[in-house]
C-alpha positions as CSV (number, residue, x, y, z in Angstrom):
1,M,-150.2,40.7,99.8
2,T,-149.0,40.3,95.7
3,A,-147.3,37.0,94.8
4,L,-144.4,40.4,93.8
5,F,-144.6,42.4,97.1
6,P,-146.0,42.4,100.5
7,R,-148.9,45.4,101.3
8,V,-145.8,47.2,102.5
9,I,-142.8,48.8,101.0
10,L,-139.9,51.0,101.6
11,A,-140.0,53.2,98.6
12,P,-136.1,54.4,97.2
13,L,-135.3,57.8,98.6
14,S,-132.3,59.4,97.1
15,G,-129.9,60.4,99.7
16,V,-131.2,58.2,102.4
17,S,-131.6,54.7,100.9
18,S,-128.7,53.3,102.2
19,L,-127.9,50.0,103.4
20,P,-127.9,51.4,107.6
21,F,-131.2,52.8,106.8
22,R,-132.7,49.9,105.0
23,M,-131.4,47.1,107.8
24,L,-132.9,49.9,110.5
25,N,-136.2,50.0,108.8
26,R,-136.3,46.0,108.1
27,K,-135.3,45.3,111.8
28,A,-138.7,47.6,112.6
29,G,-141.1,45.6,110.3
30,C,-140.2,46.2,106.5
31,K,-140.3,43.5,104.4
32,F,-139.3,44.7,101.4
33,A,-136.9,47.5,100.2
34,F,-135.5,49.4,97.2
35,L,-131.9,50.9,96.9
36,E,-131.7,54.4,96.2
37,M,-132.6,55.2,92.6
38,L,-129.6,54.2,90.0
39,C,-129.0,56.6,87.0
40,A,-128.4,54.2,84.5
41,R,-125.4,56.1,83.0
42,S,-123.6,56.1,86.3
43,L,-123.8,52.6,86.8
44,S,-123.0,51.9,83.0
45,Y,-119.7,53.8,84.1
46,S,-119.4,52.0,87.3
47,S,-118.9,55.2,89.0
48,K,-117.9,55.0,93.1
49,K,-120.9,56.9,94.2
50,T,-123.4,54.3,92.4
51,A,-121.4,51.3,93.8
52,V,-121.4,52.2,97.4
53,M,-125.0,52.6,97.1
54,M,-125.3,49.1,95.9
55,L,-123.3,47.6,98.9
56,T,-125.5,45.2,100.4
57,E,-125.4,42.3,102.9
58,A,-127.8,38.1,102.9
59,Q,-129.9,39.7,105.2
60,D,-130.5,42.7,102.9
61,K,-133.6,40.9,101.2
62,P,-135.7,40.7,99.2
63,L,-134.7,44.0,97.8
64,G,-135.3,45.9,94.4
65,V,-133.8,48.0,91.9
66,Q,-134.9,51.2,90.2
67,L,-133.4,52.8,87.3
68,L,-133.4,56.2,86.3
69,G,-133.1,56.7,82.6
70,R,-134.0,57.2,79.2
71,E,-131.6,56.0,76.6
72,P,-131.7,52.4,75.7
73,Y,-128.0,52.6,75.3
74,Y,-127.0,53.7,78.8
75,I,-129.8,51.2,80.2
76,L,-128.5,48.4,78.3
77,K,-125.4,48.9,79.7
78,A,-126.6,49.4,83.3
79,L,-128.6,45.9,82.9
80,E,-125.4,44.8,81.8
81,K,-124.1,45.5,85.3
82,L,-126.3,44.1,86.8
83,E,-125.8,40.6,85.9
84,G,-125.0,38.7,88.9
85,Y,-126.1,41.4,91.4
86,A,-128.6,40.1,94.0
87,Y,-131.7,41.4,93.5
88,D,-135.4,40.8,93.4
89,I,-137.5,43.7,91.4
90,L,-136.5,46.1,88.6
91,D,-138.3,49.4,88.5
92,L,-138.0,51.9,86.1
93,N,-138.5,55.5,87.1
94,A,-140.7,57.8,85.3
95,A,-142.2,59.7,88.4
96,C,-139.4,61.5,89.5
97,P,-140.6,65.7,89.3
98,Q,-137.4,67.0,89.8
99,K,-136.2,69.6,87.3
100,K,-132.9,68.8,87.0
101,V,-133.7,65.1,86.1
102,T,-137.0,66.0,84.5
103,S,-134.8,68.7,81.9
104,R,-132.9,65.9,80.5
105,G,-135.9,64.0,79.8
106,K,-135.5,61.4,82.4
107,G,-137.5,60.6,85.3
108,A,-141.5,62.4,85.2
109,A,-140.6,63.8,81.8
110,L,-141.1,60.3,79.9
111,L,-145.0,60.5,81.0
112,K,-144.7,63.1,77.6
113,C,-143.7,60.3,75.5
114,P,-145.9,57.2,76.0
115,K,-144.8,55.2,73.5
116,E,-141.0,55.9,74.0
117,L,-141.8,54.7,77.5
118,Q,-143.6,51.3,76.6
119,K,-140.6,50.7,74.5
120,L,-137.6,51.3,77.0
121,L,-139.9,49.0,79.4
122,V,-140.3,46.4,76.4
123,T,-136.4,46.1,76.4
124,I,-136.0,46.0,80.1
125,V,-138.2,43.1,80.1
126,R,-136.9,41.3,77.4
127,E,-133.0,41.7,78.9
128,V,-133.9,40.8,82.4
129,S,-134.7,37.7,84.2
130,V,-136.4,39.4,87.6
131,P,-139.9,40.9,87.5
132,V,-140.1,44.4,86.1
133,T,-141.9,47.3,87.2
134,V,-142.2,51.2,86.6
135,K,-142.9,53.7,88.7
136,L,-145.1,56.5,87.8
137,R,-147.0,59.9,88.3
138,L,-150.4,60.5,86.9
139,G,-148.9,62.7,83.9
140,W,-147.2,65.9,83.7
141,D,-149.7,68.3,84.6
142,N,-153.1,66.5,84.4
143,D,-153.8,63.4,84.8
144,K,-156.0,62.8,81.5
145,N,-154.0,60.1,79.9
146,A,-152.7,58.4,83.3
147,V,-154.7,55.1,82.6
148,D,-153.3,54.9,79.2
149,I,-149.8,55.1,80.5
150,A,-150.6,52.5,82.7
151,K,-152.2,50.0,80.2
152,H,-149.0,51.1,78.0
153,A,-146.5,49.9,80.5
154,E,-148.5,46.7,80.9
155,D,-148.8,46.2,77.3
156,A,-144.8,46.2,77.2
157,G,-144.7,43.2,79.7
158,V,-144.5,44.6,83.7
159,K,-145.6,42.7,86.3
160,A,-146.6,45.8,89.0
161,V,-147.1,49.2,88.2
162,F,-146.3,52.2,91.6
163,V,-148.4,55.5,90.8
164,H,-147.7,58.5,93.0
165,G,-150.6,60.2,93.3
166,R,-149.9,63.6,91.9
167,T,-149.0,65.0,88.4
168,V,-145.4,66.6,88.3
169,A,-147.1,70.1,88.2
170,D,-149.0,69.2,91.4
171,G,-145.0,68.7,93.0
172,Y,-146.2,67.4,96.7
173,R,-148.2,70.1,97.7
174,S,-151.5,69.0,96.6
175,P,-153.5,66.2,97.9
176,V,-153.1,62.8,96.8
177,N,-155.4,62.1,94.2
178,Y,-157.1,58.7,94.8
179,P,-159.7,58.7,92.5
180,A,-157.3,59.0,89.9
181,I,-155.4,55.8,91.0
182,R,-158.5,53.8,91.6
183,K,-159.1,54.3,88.1
184,I,-155.6,53.2,87.1
185,K,-156.4,49.9,89.5
186,A,-159.4,49.0,87.7
187,A,-157.9,49.4,84.1
188,L,-155.2,46.7,85.1
189,K,-154.7,43.4,85.7
190,I,-151.5,43.6,87.2
191,P,-151.3,44.9,90.7
192,V,-150.7,48.8,91.4
193,V,-148.9,49.8,94.3
194,G,-150.1,52.9,95.5
195,S,-147.8,56.3,96.9
196,G,-148.0,59.6,98.5
197,D,-148.6,61.1,102.0
198,I,-148.6,57.7,104.0
199,W,-147.3,59.4,107.1
200,S,-149.3,57.0,109.2
201,A,-151.2,53.6,109.6
202,Q,-154.7,55.7,109.1
203,M,-153.1,57.4,106.2
204,A,-151.8,53.7,104.4
205,K,-155.7,52.7,105.6
206,K,-157.2,55.5,103.5
207,M,-154.8,54.5,100.3
208,F,-156.1,51.1,100.7
209,D,-159.3,51.5,101.2
210,E,-160.1,54.7,98.3
211,T,-157.6,52.9,95.6
212,G,-157.9,49.4,96.0
213,C,-154.4,49.0,95.2
214,D,-152.4,45.8,95.8
215,S,-149.8,47.5,98.0
216,I,-148.4,51.1,99.1
217,T,-145.1,52.2,99.2
218,I,-143.5,54.0,102.5
219,A,-141.5,56.9,101.5
220,R,-141.3,60.1,103.5
221,G,-143.1,58.8,106.4
222,A,-140.4,56.7,107.4
223,L,-138.0,59.1,108.0
224,G,-136.9,59.1,111.4
225,N,-139.7,56.9,112.2
226,P,-139.1,53.1,111.2
227,W,-141.8,52.3,114.1
228,I,-144.6,53.2,110.8
229,F,-144.0,49.9,109.4
230,N,-145.4,47.9,112.4
231,E,-148.0,50.6,113.2
232,V,-149.6,49.9,109.5
233,G,-149.1,46.2,109.6
234,E,-151.0,46.1,113.2
235,F,-153.4,49.1,112.4
236,L,-154.4,47.2,108.8
237,A,-154.8,43.1,110.5
238,T,-156.5,44.2,113.7
239,G,-157.6,48.4,113.6
240,K,-155.3,48.9,116.6
241,I,-153.0,51.7,116.9
242,I,-149.7,50.6,118.5
243,P,-148.7,53.9,120.7
244,R,-145.8,56.2,119.7
245,P,-142.3,55.2,121.0
246,A,-141.2,57.2,124.4
247,V,-138.2,59.3,124.4
248,R,-135.9,56.7,125.4
249,E,-136.8,54.3,123.0
250,V,-136.6,57.2,119.9
251,A,-133.0,58.0,121.6
252,E,-131.7,54.5,121.7
253,T,-133.0,53.4,117.6
254,M,-130.9,56.9,117.0
255,K,-128.1,55.2,118.7
256,R,-128.1,52.1,116.9
257,H,-128.8,53.8,113.6
258,L,-125.2,56.2,114.5
259,D,-123.8,53.0,114.8
260,L,-124.9,51.3,111.5
261,C,-123.7,54.7,109.6
262,L,-120.5,54.9,111.6
263,D,-119.8,50.9,110.4
264,F,-120.3,51.8,106.7
265,Y,-119.2,54.9,106.3
266,G,-116.4,55.1,108.6
267,E,-115.7,58.5,110.4
268,T,-117.8,60.5,108.3
269,G,-121.0,58.2,109.3
270,A,-121.7,60.9,112.4
271,I,-122.1,63.8,109.2
272,E,-124.2,61.3,107.2
273,F,-126.5,61.2,110.1
274,R,-127.1,64.1,111.3
275,K,-130.0,64.6,108.6
276,F,-131.6,61.5,110.5
277,Y,-131.3,63.6,113.7
278,I,-133.4,65.8,112.6
279,W,-136.1,64.0,111.8
280,Y,-135.8,62.0,114.8
281,T,-136.3,64.6,116.9
282,S,-139.3,66.3,114.6
283,G,-142.3,67.2,116.2
284,F,-140.6,67.2,119.8
285,S,-140.6,70.4,122.1
286,R,-137.5,72.4,122.9
287,V,-135.1,71.0,121.0
288,R,-134.9,73.4,118.1
289,P,-131.7,74.8,119.7
290,L,-130.3,70.9,119.4
291,R,-131.7,70.4,115.7
292,A,-129.4,74.0,115.0
293,S,-126.3,72.3,116.8
294,V,-126.1,68.8,114.9
295,F,-124.3,70.7,111.9
296,C,-121.7,70.9,114.3
297,A,-121.4,67.2,115.4
298,G,-118.7,65.6,113.5
299,N,-118.0,62.2,115.8
300,K,-119.8,59.7,117.4
301,L,-118.9,61.3,120.7
302,E,-120.2,64.7,120.0
303,M,-123.2,63.1,118.3
304,T,-124.3,60.5,121.3
305,G,-123.6,63.7,123.6
306,L,-126.4,65.1,121.4
307,I,-128.5,62.9,121.8
308,E,-128.5,62.3,125.4
309,K,-129.1,66.5,125.4
310,F,-132.3,65.5,123.2
311,V,-133.6,63.2,125.7
312,A,-132.6,65.4,128.7
313,V,-134.8,68.2,127.3
314,A,-137.6,66.4,125.7
315,E,-138.1,64.2,128.7
316,G,-137.9,68.1,130.5
């Protein structure tokens, strides 16, 4: 554990990391979570969608905010909007590889402009009172300047660097480059947080062992799997593997998550839950027809019925 973070962090996931998702994972052992990535321009305009993404509660702590942006004007306006908001870390995203993001010069496109990225970080560090961090990939199409980019960030005054162990060209398909993360860790004095392909407790330990990183983030590995936080904690502490939950425990968690979505979104909560139904039932036999039917479920009664059918099919 670093002074900033516990050893395991819930990463920001676009379209996923709403308050219900964060609270469910916190109850399952997550000790630090991020909001969904916030667009600085949208935040500066006080968009309604961004306001919903920022909804939180007293138990939703500690909490990180990750900004996406490139234009200093909108970043400064976004920082003004965050004044008075209860959060603990501000992260700048220089890692998102999505074309709709990079085509506008944001996210991982900033890796092409290390000096500009450094200037943005200097501005943010100067303007906010909470610790500032940055999320990086290893580079645009190679990792030759990954260490330099990270050192520029450190020189800008950030308190930690998050590193996804792939380049933009790698997407999510290529293996995680553990040696490249290790080189960054060796070059910096500040904490390094490793990410990429942490689907299990064993993969979490592999990230720590092969990179020497201080903490890790879990992203896609938490989809339909809030139990991963306790599993990772136990394995790192004792080497013991906690058995995966039985079908009925999965179903009860699904129902709790559904109720949280309904409380948060109102009548559309069941629709918001559809993608989570897919993730929770992943890997179980004979559930494909149910996974197809979930896109017709539009209320609590219909979704609860599909959860019960999942139990019957998976246990049958």
